[in-house]
All heavy atoms as TSV, in Angstrom:
chain	resi	resn	atom	element	x	y	z
A	1	MET	N	N	142.106	111.214	111.948
A	1	MET	CA	C	140.782	110.738	112.281
A	1	MET	C	C	140.898	109.277	112.746
A	1	MET	O	O	141.457	108.454	112.052
A	1	MET	CB	C	139.874	110.841	111.051
A	1	MET	CG	C	138.483	110.355	111.314
A	1	MET	SD	S	137.378	110.327	109.863
A	1	MET	CE	C	137.626	111.899	109.130
A	2	PRO	N	N	140.332	108.934	113.902
A	2	PRO	CA	C	140.400	107.546	114.388
A	2	PRO	C	C	139.674	106.595	113.446
A	2	PRO	O	O	138.636	106.938	112.889
A	2	PRO	CB	C	139.701	107.594	115.753
A	2	PRO	CG	C	139.604	109.028	116.116
A	2	PRO	CD	C	139.695	109.819	114.858
A	3	SER	N	N	140.202	105.404	113.266
A	3	SER	CA	C	139.599	104.444	112.342
A	3	SER	C	C	138.239	103.960	112.811
A	3	SER	O	O	137.437	103.525	112.008
A	3	SER	CB	C	140.532	103.263	112.119
A	3	SER	OG	O	140.714	102.564	113.321
A	4	SER	N	N	137.946	104.017	114.111
A	4	SER	CA	C	136.669	103.525	114.612
A	4	SER	C	C	135.492	104.373	114.132
A	4	SER	O	O	134.363	103.944	114.172
A	4	SER	CB	C	136.673	103.456	116.138
A	4	SER	OG	O	136.861	104.744	116.670
A	5	ILE	N	N	135.769	105.600	113.656
A	5	ILE	CA	C	134.705	106.444	113.137
A	5	ILE	C	C	134.272	105.966	111.757
A	5	ILE	O	O	133.116	106.060	111.396
A	5	ILE	CB	C	135.143	107.921	113.101
A	5	ILE	CG1	C	135.335	108.411	114.527
A	5	ILE	CG2	C	134.146	108.777	112.367
A	5	ILE	CD1	C	135.875	109.802	114.635
A	6	MET	N	N	135.193	105.455	110.993
A	6	MET	CA	C	134.890	104.956	109.663
A	6	MET	C	C	134.144	103.625	109.799
A	6	MET	O	O	134.373	102.871	110.720
A	6	MET	CB	C	136.173	104.747	108.871
A	6	MET	CG	C	137.051	105.965	108.797
A	6	MET	SD	S	136.314	107.275	107.850
A	6	MET	CE	C	136.593	106.649	106.220
A	7	SER	N	N	133.261	103.335	108.850
A	7	SER	CA	C	132.558	102.056	108.911
A	7	SER	C	C	132.251	101.562	107.509
A	7	SER	O	O	132.290	102.309	106.547
A	7	SER	CB	C	131.264	102.183	109.719
A	7	SER	OG	O	130.350	103.009	109.053
A	8	SER	N	N	131.932	100.282	107.443
A	8	SER	CA	C	131.471	99.670	106.204
A	8	SER	C	C	129.968	99.466	106.330
A	8	SER	O	O	129.456	99.239	107.416
A	8	SER	CB	C	132.141	98.316	105.996
A	8	SER	OG	O	133.522	98.472	105.876
A	9	THR	N	N	129.275	99.543	105.212
A	9	THR	CA	C	127.837	99.300	105.220
A	9	THR	C	C	127.515	98.162	104.258
A	9	THR	O	O	128.148	98.028	103.212
A	9	THR	CB	C	127.042	100.557	104.806
A	9	THR	OG1	O	127.431	100.942	103.499
A	9	THR	CG2	C	127.274	101.698	105.763
A	10	TYR	N	N	126.568	97.360	104.642
A	10	TYR	CA	C	126.119	96.235	103.824
A	10	TYR	C	C	124.600	96.205	103.838
A	10	TYR	O	O	123.990	96.320	104.895
A	10	TYR	CB	C	126.645	94.907	104.383
A	10	TYR	CG	C	128.138	94.842	104.442
A	10	TYR	CD1	C	128.822	95.193	105.594
A	10	TYR	CD2	C	128.872	94.451	103.328
A	10	TYR	CE1	C	130.210	95.154	105.645
A	10	TYR	CE2	C	130.263	94.413	103.372
A	10	TYR	CZ	C	130.923	94.761	104.533
A	10	TYR	OH	O	132.287	94.726	104.573
A	11	ILE	N	N	124.000	96.046	102.684
A	11	ILE	CA	C	122.548	95.897	102.626
A	11	ILE	C	C	122.210	94.454	102.954
A	11	ILE	O	O	122.694	93.529	102.301
A	11	ILE	CB	C	121.997	96.300	101.251
A	11	ILE	CG1	C	122.230	97.798	101.044
A	11	ILE	CG2	C	120.518	95.947	101.136
A	11	ILE	CD1	C	121.800	98.310	99.700
A	12	VAL	N	N	121.390	94.271	103.993
A	12	VAL	CA	C	120.972	92.934	104.423
A	12	VAL	C	C	119.858	92.434	103.515
A	12	VAL	O	O	119.858	91.289	103.089
A	12	VAL	CB	C	120.516	92.949	105.899
A	12	VAL	CG1	C	119.996	91.591	106.330
A	12	VAL	CG2	C	121.651	93.406	106.803
A	13	GLY	N	N	118.884	93.307	103.205
A	13	GLY	CA	C	117.778	92.922	102.344
A	13	GLY	C	C	116.583	93.819	102.532
A	13	GLY	O	O	116.615	94.785	103.289
A	14	GLU	N	N	115.506	93.481	101.826
A	14	GLU	CA	C	114.249	94.221	101.938
A	14	GLU	C	C	113.353	93.499	102.941
A	14	GLU	O	O	113.206	92.274	102.891
A	14	GLU	CB	C	113.560	94.300	100.575
A	14	GLU	CG	C	112.396	95.240	100.554
A	14	GLU	CD	C	111.851	95.441	99.145
A	14	GLU	OE1	O	112.532	95.086	98.163
A	14	GLU	OE2	O	110.735	95.947	99.040
A	15	PHE	N	N	112.750	94.264	103.830
A	15	PHE	CA	C	111.948	93.704	104.919
A	15	PHE	C	C	110.562	94.338	104.941
A	15	PHE	O	O	110.373	95.451	104.479
A	15	PHE	CB	C	112.629	93.968	106.268
A	15	PHE	CG	C	113.827	93.092	106.520
A	15	PHE	CD1	C	114.994	93.274	105.802
A	15	PHE	CD2	C	113.788	92.091	107.470
A	15	PHE	CE1	C	116.102	92.475	106.021
A	15	PHE	CE2	C	114.893	91.291	107.694
A	15	PHE	CZ	C	116.046	91.477	106.974
A	16	ARG	N	N	109.601	93.599	105.506
A	16	ARG	CA	C	108.242	94.116	105.686
A	16	ARG	C	C	107.972	94.237	107.187
A	16	ARG	O	O	108.225	93.319	107.948
A	16	ARG	CB	C	107.204	93.192	105.056
A	16	ARG	CG	C	105.774	93.727	105.207
A	16	ARG	CD	C	104.743	92.885	104.498
A	16	ARG	NE	N	105.039	92.662	103.100
A	16	ARG	CZ	C	104.793	93.514	102.106
A	16	ARG	NH1	N	104.262	94.684	102.359
A	16	ARG	NH2	N	105.074	93.196	100.865
A	17	ASN	N	N	107.433	95.402	107.567
A	17	ASN	CA	C	107.017	95.635	108.945
A	17	ASN	C	C	105.716	94.869	109.162
A	17	ASN	O	O	104.729	95.117	108.459
A	17	ASN	CB	C	106.837	97.135	109.179
A	17	ASN	CG	C	106.498	97.465	110.608
A	17	ASN	OD1	O	105.619	96.844	111.200
A	17	ASN	ND2	N	107.172	98.458	111.149
A	18	GLN	N	N	105.699	93.946	110.108
A	18	GLN	CA	C	104.530	93.091	110.330
A	18	GLN	C	C	103.360	93.833	110.954
A	18	GLN	O	O	102.236	93.349	110.918
A	18	GLN	CB	C	104.918	91.887	111.193
A	18	GLN	CG	C	105.925	90.977	110.521
A	18	GLN	CD	C	105.389	90.413	109.214
A	18	GLN	OE1	O	104.462	89.613	109.206
A	18	GLN	NE2	N	105.955	90.841	108.104
A	19	THR	N	N	103.597	95.014	111.527
A	19	THR	CA	C	102.528	95.812	112.118
A	19	THR	C	C	101.909	96.759	111.104
A	19	THR	O	O	100.690	96.815	110.955
A	19	THR	CB	C	103.051	96.626	113.319
A	19	THR	OG1	O	103.608	95.726	114.273
A	19	THR	CG2	C	101.950	97.437	113.971
A	20	THR	N	N	102.740	97.485	110.373
A	20	THR	CA	C	102.253	98.523	109.455
A	20	THR	C	C	102.173	98.065	108.006
A	20	THR	O	O	101.511	98.697	107.194
A	20	THR	CB	C	103.161	99.759	109.507
A	20	THR	OG1	O	104.446	99.411	108.970
A	20	THR	CG2	C	103.315	100.292	110.915
A	21	GLY	N	N	102.886	97.002	107.648
A	21	GLY	CA	C	102.932	96.537	106.268
A	21	GLY	C	C	103.932	97.294	105.409
A	21	GLY	O	O	104.119	96.981	104.241
A	22	ALA	N	N	104.593	98.290	105.989
A	22	ALA	CA	C	105.550	99.105	105.234
A	22	ALA	C	C	106.791	98.298	104.875
A	22	ALA	O	O	107.202	97.397	105.613
A	22	ALA	CB	C	105.958	100.327	106.060
A	23	LEU	N	N	107.389	98.629	103.730
A	23	LEU	CA	C	108.638	97.993	103.309
A	23	LEU	C	C	109.806	98.891	103.673
A	23	LEU	O	O	109.681	100.116	103.667
A	23	LEU	CB	C	108.631	97.771	101.800
A	23	LEU	CG	C	107.569	96.833	101.253
A	23	LEU	CD1	C	107.686	96.753	99.738
A	23	LEU	CD2	C	107.698	95.463	101.867
A	24	CYS	N	N	110.937	98.288	104.000
A	24	CYS	CA	C	112.148	99.054	104.277
A	24	CYS	C	C	113.357	98.200	103.928
A	24	CYS	O	O	113.261	96.985	103.782
A	24	CYS	CB	C	112.206	99.499	105.730
A	24	CYS	SG	S	112.383	98.145	106.908
A	25	THR	N	N	114.479	98.857	103.796
A	25	THR	CA	C	115.747	98.179	103.580
A	25	THR	C	C	116.507	98.170	104.894
A	25	THR	O	O	116.568	99.192	105.580
A	25	THR	CB	C	116.573	98.913	102.502
A	25	THR	OG1	O	115.826	98.912	101.288
A	25	THR	CG2	C	117.918	98.231	102.272
A	26	VAL	N	N	117.060	97.018	105.264
A	26	VAL	CA	C	117.869	96.912	106.482
A	26	VAL	C	C	119.336	96.971	106.081
A	26	VAL	O	O	119.765	96.296	105.150
A	26	VAL	CB	C	117.556	95.617	107.261
A	26	VAL	CG1	C	118.526	95.424	108.420
A	26	VAL	CG2	C	116.129	95.648	107.774
A	27	ILE	N	N	120.075	97.799	106.795
A	27	ILE	CA	C	121.493	98.033	106.518
A	27	ILE	C	C	122.317	97.652	107.738
A	27	ILE	O	O	121.961	98.011	108.866
A	27	ILE	CB	C	121.720	99.516	106.166
A	27	ILE	CG1	C	120.860	99.885	104.955
A	27	ILE	CG2	C	123.199	99.803	105.935
A	27	ILE	CD1	C	120.665	101.364	104.770
A	28	LYS	N	N	123.391	96.920	107.506
A	28	LYS	CA	C	124.312	96.530	108.576
A	28	LYS	C	C	125.494	97.501	108.554
A	28	LYS	O	O	126.113	97.705	107.514
A	28	LYS	CB	C	124.805	95.102	108.338
A	28	LYS	CG	C	125.751	94.585	109.399
A	28	LYS	CD	C	126.133	93.145	109.068
A	28	LYS	CE	C	126.976	92.515	110.136
A	28	LYS	NZ	N	127.276	91.113	109.826
A	29	LEU	N	N	125.790	98.102	109.697
A	29	LEU	CA	C	126.923	99.012	109.838
A	29	LEU	C	C	128.007	98.314	110.646
A	29	LEU	O	O	127.733	97.764	111.715
A	29	LEU	CB	C	126.496	100.291	110.560
A	29	LEU	CG	C	125.345	101.066	109.943
A	29	LEU	CD1	C	124.954	102.230	110.840
A	29	LEU	CD2	C	125.706	101.556	108.569
A	30	MET	N	N	129.229	98.340	110.115
A	30	MET	CA	C	130.341	97.683	110.800
A	30	MET	C	C	131.517	98.653	110.890
A	30	MET	O	O	131.956	99.186	109.879
A	30	MET	CB	C	130.774	96.436	110.036
A	30	MET	CG	C	129.704	95.375	109.973
A	30	MET	SD	S	130.151	93.969	108.939
A	30	MET	CE	C	131.638	93.417	109.697
A	31	PRO	N	N	132.028	98.900	112.116
A	31	PRO	CA	C	133.198	99.767	112.243
A	31	PRO	C	C	134.418	99.124	111.603
A	31	PRO	O	O	134.496	97.899	111.477
A	31	PRO	CB	C	133.378	99.922	113.753
A	31	PRO	CG	C	132.650	98.782	114.355
A	31	PRO	CD	C	131.577	98.373	113.394
A	32	THR	N	N	135.357	99.942	111.190
A	32	THR	CA	C	136.573	99.431	110.555
A	32	THR	C	C	137.325	98.498	111.490
A	32	THR	O	O	137.860	97.486	111.059
A	32	THR	CB	C	137.493	100.595	110.135
A	32	THR	OG1	O	136.712	101.490	109.352
A	32	THR	CG2	C	138.650	100.121	109.305
A	33	ASP	N	N	137.360	98.817	112.779
A	33	ASP	CA	C	138.035	97.950	113.756
A	33	ASP	C	C	137.039	96.945	114.336
A	33	ASP	O	O	136.915	96.783	115.534
A	33	ASP	CB	C	138.708	98.774	114.852
A	33	ASP	CG	C	137.729	99.650	115.613
A	33	ASP	OD1	O	136.573	99.813	115.156
A	33	ASP	OD2	O	138.127	100.190	116.662
A	34	PHE	N	N	136.321	96.249	113.435
A	34	PHE	CA	C	135.244	95.326	113.790
A	34	PHE	C	C	135.671	94.266	114.801
A	34	PHE	O	O	136.719	93.654	114.692
A	34	PHE	CB	C	134.728	94.621	112.524
A	34	PHE	CG	C	133.693	93.579	112.815
A	34	PHE	CD1	C	132.400	93.948	113.133
A	34	PHE	CD2	C	134.012	92.232	112.787
A	34	PHE	CE1	C	131.438	92.991	113.412
A	34	PHE	CE2	C	133.060	91.268	113.064
A	34	PHE	CZ	C	131.774	91.656	113.374
A	35	ARG	N	N	134.801	94.085	115.792
A	35	ARG	CA	C	134.885	92.992	116.757
A	35	ARG	C	C	133.480	92.393	116.843
A	35	ARG	O	O	132.506	93.131	116.697
A	35	ARG	CB	C	135.308	93.511	118.129
A	35	ARG	CG	C	136.737	94.012	118.178
A	35	ARG	CD	C	137.110	94.531	119.569
A	35	ARG	NE	N	136.170	95.482	120.134
A	35	ARG	CZ	C	136.130	96.782	119.860
A	35	ARG	NH1	N	136.953	97.312	119.000
A	35	ARG	NH2	N	135.244	97.560	120.438
A	36	PRO	N	N	133.350	91.099	117.050
A	36	PRO	CA	C	132.006	90.510	117.156
A	36	PRO	C	C	131.154	91.285	118.163
A	36	PRO	O	O	131.604	91.601	119.259
A	36	PRO	CB	C	132.274	89.082	117.633
A	36	PRO	CG	C	133.651	88.789	117.110
A	36	PRO	CD	C	134.396	90.098	117.202
A	37	GLY	N	N	129.953	91.626	117.748
A	37	GLY	CA	C	129.044	92.379	118.591
A	37	GLY	C	C	129.120	93.883	118.397
A	37	GLY	O	O	128.313	94.621	118.954
A	38	SER	N	N	130.077	94.368	117.614
A	38	SER	CA	C	130.198	95.817	117.421
A	38	SER	C	C	129.389	96.314	116.221
A	38	SER	O	O	129.287	97.511	116.013
A	38	SER	CB	C	131.666	96.222	117.267
A	38	SER	OG	O	132.232	95.692	116.091
A	39	GLU	N	N	128.797	95.413	115.443
A	39	GLU	CA	C	127.974	95.825	114.320
A	39	GLU	C	C	126.618	96.315	114.832
A	39	GLU	O	O	126.213	95.997	115.944
A	39	GLU	CB	C	127.780	94.684	113.321
A	39	GLU	CG	C	126.863	93.580	113.797
A	39	GLU	CD	C	127.571	92.516	114.632
A	39	GLU	OE1	O	128.737	92.663	114.973
A	39	GLU	OE2	O	126.918	91.516	114.947
A	40	CYS	N	N	125.938	97.118	114.017
A	40	CYS	CA	C	124.576	97.515	114.345
A	40	CYS	C	C	123.761	97.520	113.066
A	40	CYS	O	O	124.294	97.483	111.959
A	40	CYS	CB	C	124.530	98.851	115.072
A	40	CYS	SG	S	124.942	100.268	114.072
A	41	TYR	N	N	122.446	97.547	113.231
A	41	TYR	CA	C	121.527	97.478	112.098
A	41	TYR	C	C	120.588	98.669	112.143
A	41	TYR	O	O	120.114	99.063	113.222
A	41	TYR	CB	C	120.707	96.179	112.153
A	41	TYR	CG	C	121.567	94.950	112.049
A	41	TYR	CD1	C	122.110	94.356	113.179
A	41	TYR	CD2	C	121.857	94.393	110.815
A	41	TYR	CE1	C	122.915	93.239	113.080
A	41	TYR	CE2	C	122.661	93.273	110.703
A	41	TYR	CZ	C	123.185	92.698	111.845
A	41	TYR	OH	O	123.987	91.585	111.741
A	42	VAL	N	N	120.307	99.233	110.965
A	42	VAL	CA	C	119.387	100.361	110.843
A	42	VAL	C	C	118.540	100.161	109.592
A	42	VAL	O	O	118.896	99.396	108.703
A	42	VAL	CB	C	120.130	101.717	110.744
A	42	VAL	CG1	C	120.890	102.025	112.023
A	42	VAL	CG2	C	121.058	101.751	109.541
A	43	THR	N	N	117.413	100.879	109.553
A	43	THR	CA	C	116.604	100.889	108.330
A	43	THR	C	C	117.118	101.997	107.427
A	43	THR	O	O	117.922	102.830	107.842
A	43	THR	CB	C	115.116	101.154	108.630
A	43	THR	OG1	O	114.981	102.485	109.119
A	43	THR	CG2	C	114.546	100.150	109.615
A	44	ASP	N	N	116.611	102.039	106.201
A	44	ASP	CA	C	116.989	103.108	105.286
A	44	ASP	C	C	116.449	104.464	105.738
A	44	ASP	O	O	116.821	105.493	105.203
A	44	ASP	CB	C	116.555	102.786	103.855
A	44	ASP	CG	C	115.112	102.353	103.741
A	44	ASP	OD1	O	114.452	102.117	104.773
A	44	ASP	OD2	O	114.628	102.236	102.614
A	45	ASP	N	N	115.596	104.487	106.763
A	45	ASP	CA	C	115.134	105.734	107.388
A	45	ASP	C	C	115.917	106.032	108.674
A	45	ASP	O	O	115.482	106.838	109.494
A	45	ASP	CB	C	113.643	105.661	107.724
A	45	ASP	CG	C	112.766	105.716	106.486
A	45	ASP	OD1	O	113.185	106.352	105.507
A	45	ASP	OD2	O	111.677	105.129	106.516
A	46	ALA	N	N	117.035	105.337	108.864
A	46	ALA	CA	C	117.935	105.529	110.021
A	46	ALA	C	C	117.296	105.147	111.356
A	46	ALA	O	O	117.645	105.687	112.388
A	46	ALA	CB	C	118.466	106.952	110.064
A	47	GLU	N	N	116.368	104.191	111.332
A	47	GLU	CA	C	115.775	103.694	112.573
A	47	GLU	C	C	116.615	102.522	113.073
A	47	GLU	O	O	116.870	101.562	112.346
A	47	GLU	CB	C	114.334	103.227	112.335
A	47	GLU	CG	C	113.656	102.747	113.583
A	47	GLU	CD	C	112.199	102.387	113.362
A	47	GLU	OE1	O	111.747	102.342	112.206
A	47	GLU	OE2	O	111.519	102.131	114.361
A	48	TYR	N	N	117.052	102.598	114.327
A	48	TYR	CA	C	117.875	101.557	114.925
A	48	TYR	C	C	117.056	100.276	115.103
A	48	TYR	O	O	115.892	100.321	115.475
A	48	TYR	CB	C	118.414	102.028	116.284
A	48	TYR	CG	C	119.198	100.978	117.004
A	48	TYR	CD1	C	120.502	100.695	116.625
A	48	TYR	CD2	C	118.640	100.253	118.043
A	48	TYR	CE1	C	121.230	99.708	117.265
A	48	TYR	CE2	C	119.360	99.270	118.688
A	48	TYR	CZ	C	120.647	99.001	118.299
A	48	TYR	OH	O	121.359	98.016	118.930
A	49	LEU	N	N	117.694	99.119	114.842
A	49	LEU	CA	C	117.028	97.821	114.952
A	49	LEU	C	C	117.806	96.885	115.856
A	49	LEU	O	O	119.027	96.983	115.968
A	49	LEU	CB	C	116.929	97.165	113.571
A	49	LEU	CG	C	116.188	97.928	112.495
A	49	LEU	CD1	C	116.391	97.256	111.149
A	49	LEU	CD2	C	114.715	98.036	112.833
A	50	GLU	N	N	117.086	95.958	116.461
A	50	GLU	CA	C	117.709	94.860	117.197
A	50	GLU	C	C	117.458	93.577	116.422
A	50	GLU	O	O	116.326	93.285	116.050
A	50	GLU	CB	C	117.109	94.734	118.596
A	50	GLU	CG	C	117.467	95.863	119.511
A	50	GLU	CD	C	116.929	95.638	120.921
A	50	GLU	OE1	O	116.733	94.464	121.313
A	50	GLU	OE2	O	116.707	96.636	121.601
A	51	GLN	N	N	118.538	92.792	116.184
A	51	GLN	CA	C	118.391	91.525	115.476
A	51	GLN	C	C	117.881	90.466	116.437
A	51	GLN	O	O	118.306	90.399	117.590
A	51	GLN	CB	C	119.732	91.097	114.883
A	51	GLN	CG	C	119.630	89.913	113.967
A	51	GLN	CD	C	120.954	89.603	113.284
A	51	GLN	OE1	O	122.007	89.791	113.863
A	51	GLN	NE2	N	120.886	89.148	112.060
A	52	ASP	N	N	116.956	89.643	115.966
A	52	ASP	CA	C	116.431	88.534	116.766
A	52	ASP	C	C	117.561	87.535	116.985
A	52	ASP	O	O	118.136	87.040	116.012
A	52	ASP	CB	C	115.272	87.886	116.018
A	52	ASP	CG	C	114.576	86.791	116.797
A	52	ASP	OD1	O	115.247	86.037	117.525
A	52	ASP	OD2	O	113.354	86.676	116.658
A	53	PRO	N	N	117.905	87.203	118.240
A	53	PRO	CA	C	119.011	86.281	118.483
A	53	PRO	C	C	118.746	84.853	117.995
A	53	PRO	O	O	119.676	84.097	117.752
A	53	PRO	CB	C	119.189	86.315	120.006
A	53	PRO	CG	C	117.917	86.848	120.541
A	53	PRO	CD	C	117.302	87.690	119.474
A	54	MET	N	N	117.482	84.499	117.795
A	54	MET	CA	C	117.134	83.157	117.346
A	54	MET	C	C	116.947	83.068	115.828
A	54	MET	O	O	116.969	81.982	115.269
A	54	MET	CB	C	115.843	82.686	118.036
A	54	MET	CG	C	115.938	82.700	119.551
A	54	MET	SD	S	117.297	81.726	120.198
A	54	MET	CE	C	116.658	80.104	119.973
A	55	ASP	N	N	116.728	84.222	115.173
A	55	ASP	CA	C	116.464	84.232	113.739
A	55	ASP	C	C	117.107	85.471	113.115
A	55	ASP	O	O	116.574	86.577	113.257
A	55	ASP	CB	C	114.960	84.228	113.473
A	55	ASP	CG	C	114.617	84.152	111.997
A	55	ASP	OD1	O	115.532	84.243	111.141
A	55	ASP	OD2	O	113.421	84.006	111.684
A	56	PRO	N	N	118.226	85.320	112.413
A	56	PRO	CA	C	118.919	86.474	111.843
A	56	PRO	C	C	118.147	87.176	110.725
A	56	PRO	O	O	118.547	88.234	110.268
A	56	PRO	CB	C	120.226	85.880	111.314
A	56	PRO	CG	C	119.940	84.446	111.095
A	56	PRO	CD	C	118.908	84.064	112.120
A	57	ASN	N	N	117.008	86.609	110.302
A	57	ASN	CA	C	116.182	87.232	109.270
A	57	ASN	C	C	115.030	88.041	109.853
A	57	ASN	O	O	114.121	88.442	109.139
A	57	ASN	CB	C	115.624	86.170	108.315
A	57	ASN	CG	C	116.718	85.537	107.496
A	57	ASN	OD1	O	117.599	86.229	106.989
A	57	ASN	ND2	N	116.688	84.235	107.381
A	58	ARG	N	N	115.061	88.267	111.174
A	58	ARG	CA	C	114.017	89.057	111.851
A	58	ARG	C	C	114.687	90.148	112.673
A	58	ARG	O	O	115.710	89.922	113.312
A	58	ARG	CB	C	113.182	88.186	112.783
A	58	ARG	CG	C	112.288	87.213	112.076
A	58	ARG	CD	C	111.626	86.273	113.051
A	58	ARG	NE	N	110.935	86.987	114.109
A	58	ARG	CZ	C	109.647	86.885	114.361
A	58	ARG	NH1	N	108.899	86.104	113.640
A	58	ARG	NH2	N	109.095	87.551	115.337
A	59	PHE	N	N	114.058	91.311	112.662
A	59	PHE	CA	C	114.543	92.452	113.433
A	59	PHE	C	C	113.371	93.075	114.169
A	59	PHE	O	O	112.214	92.935	113.767
A	59	PHE	CB	C	115.182	93.504	112.514
A	59	PHE	CG	C	116.467	93.045	111.906
A	59	PHE	CD1	C	116.463	92.324	110.730
A	59	PHE	CD2	C	117.678	93.317	112.508
A	59	PHE	CE1	C	117.650	91.882	110.155
A	59	PHE	CE2	C	118.871	92.885	111.947
A	59	PHE	CZ	C	118.846	92.170	110.770
A	60	LYS	N	N	113.681	93.790	115.259
A	60	LYS	CA	C	112.660	94.482	116.034
A	60	LYS	C	C	113.011	95.967	116.088
A	60	LYS	O	O	114.162	96.330	116.311
A	60	LYS	CB	C	112.581	93.904	117.443
A	60	LYS	CG	C	111.455	94.508	118.278
A	60	LYS	CD	C	111.179	93.744	119.555
A	60	LYS	CE	C	112.353	93.794	120.490
A	60	LYS	NZ	N	112.088	93.250	121.814
A	61	THR	N	N	112.010	96.821	115.877
A	61	THR	CA	C	112.210	98.262	115.968
A	61	THR	C	C	112.132	98.691	117.431
A	61	THR	O	O	111.725	97.915	118.305
A	61	THR	CB	C	111.138	99.022	115.160
A	61	THR	OG1	O	109.859	98.805	115.763
A	61	THR	CG2	C	111.113	98.601	113.703
A	62	ALA	N	N	112.468	99.938	117.698
A	62	ALA	CA	C	112.442	100.465	119.059
A	62	ALA	C	C	111.038	100.425	119.660
A	62	ALA	O	O	110.891	100.251	120.869
A	62	ALA	CB	C	112.988	101.892	119.079
A	63	ASN	N	N	109.995	100.564	118.830
A	63	ASN	CA	C	108.631	100.520	119.371
A	63	ASN	C	C	108.030	99.117	119.368
A	63	ASN	O	O	106.845	98.950	119.616
A	63	ASN	CB	C	107.723	101.524	118.645
A	63	ASN	CG	C	107.518	101.193	117.198
A	63	ASN	OD1	O	108.095	100.249	116.682
A	63	ASN	ND2	N	106.701	101.980	116.523
A	64	GLY	N	N	108.829	98.093	119.048
A	64	GLY	CA	C	108.384	96.707	119.150
A	64	GLY	C	C	107.875	96.069	117.875
A	64	GLY	O	O	107.491	94.904	117.886
A	65	ASP	N	N	107.839	96.818	116.765
A	65	ASP	CA	C	107.403	96.226	115.495
A	65	ASP	C	C	108.435	95.196	115.031
A	65	ASP	O	O	109.627	95.359	115.238
A	65	ASP	CB	C	107.264	97.297	114.408
A	65	ASP	CG	C	106.127	98.271	114.670
A	65	ASP	OD1	O	105.309	98.006	115.568
A	65	ASP	OD2	O	106.071	99.299	113.975
A	66	ILE	N	N	107.951	94.137	114.409
A	66	ILE	CA	C	108.811	93.076	113.893
A	66	ILE	C	C	108.968	93.242	112.385
A	66	ILE	O	O	107.987	93.440	111.669
A	66	ILE	CB	C	108.212	91.678	114.193
A	66	ILE	CG1	C	108.022	91.495	115.696
A	66	ILE	CG2	C	109.064	90.563	113.598
A	66	ILE	CD1	C	109.314	91.489	116.507
A	67	LEU	N	N	110.218	93.151	111.920
A	67	LEU	CA	C	110.504	93.197	110.485
A	67	LEU	C	C	110.914	91.801	110.022
A	67	LEU	O	O	111.759	91.167	110.648
A	67	LEU	CB	C	111.646	94.180	110.195
A	67	LEU	CG	C	111.463	95.607	110.672
A	67	LEU	CD1	C	112.691	96.432	110.308
A	67	LEU	CD2	C	110.218	96.230	110.096
A	68	ILE	N	N	110.286	91.325	108.945
A	68	ILE	CA	C	110.558	90.000	108.380
A	68	ILE	C	C	111.130	90.192	106.978
A	68	ILE	O	O	110.603	90.961	106.184
A	68	ILE	CB	C	109.256	89.165	108.281
A	68	ILE	CG1	C	108.584	89.041	109.645
A	68	ILE	CG2	C	109.537	87.787	107.681
A	68	ILE	CD1	C	109.311	88.186	110.649
A	69	ILE	N	N	112.177	89.446	106.656
A	69	ILE	CA	C	112.818	89.564	105.343
A	69	ILE	C	C	111.887	89.070	104.250
A	69	ILE	O	O	111.186	88.068	104.418
A	69	ILE	CB	C	114.168	88.828	105.302
A	69	ILE	CG1	C	114.960	89.245	104.068
A	69	ILE	CG2	C	113.986	87.327	105.374
A	69	ILE	CD1	C	116.422	88.910	104.122
A	70	ILE	N	N	111.862	89.807	103.127
A	70	ILE	CA	C	111.101	89.345	101.965
A	70	ILE	C	C	112.000	89.179	100.752
A	70	ILE	O	O	111.647	88.479	99.819
A	70	ILE	CB	C	109.920	90.278	101.635
A	70	ILE	CG1	C	110.383	91.697	101.371
A	70	ILE	CG2	C	108.880	90.237	102.734
A	70	ILE	CD1	C	109.300	92.596	100.825
A	71	LYS	N	N	113.179	89.841	100.751
A	71	LYS	CA	C	114.095	89.697	99.609
A	71	LYS	C	C	115.510	90.058	100.034
A	71	LYS	O	O	115.722	91.075	100.660
A	71	LYS	CB	C	113.639	90.617	98.467
A	71	LYS	CG	C	114.473	90.458	97.200
A	71	LYS	CD	C	113.847	91.197	96.047
A	71	LYS	CE	C	114.385	92.602	96.027
A	71	LYS	NZ	N	113.929	93.381	94.880
A	72	ARG	N	N	116.470	89.195	99.703
A	72	ARG	CA	C	117.885	89.469	99.952
A	72	ARG	C	C	118.483	90.165	98.791
A	72	ARG	O	O	118.250	89.959	97.687
A	72	ARG	CB	C	118.661	88.178	100.193
A	72	ARG	CG	C	118.680	87.864	101.633
A	72	ARG	CD	C	119.870	87.025	102.047
A	72	ARG	NE	N	119.593	86.561	103.362
A	72	ARG	CZ	C	119.867	87.272	104.466
A	72	ARG	NH1	N	120.474	88.393	104.388
A	72	ARG	NH2	N	119.541	86.804	105.621
């Protein structure tokens, strides 16, 4: 099995959706053969997120909702 399939996961923290008020956990996924930029972020419901390039404590969902950290 190629090592790039394996990954490490890290819990970033608990976040609040600024549109819906819902809480979620943000998880960082990193491949074993990590290179800068190869990590990705998802919610505990497996929703893909984009990290704000200006603020690492903010994420945006695919539909444009903003997630703000409330607890690490």
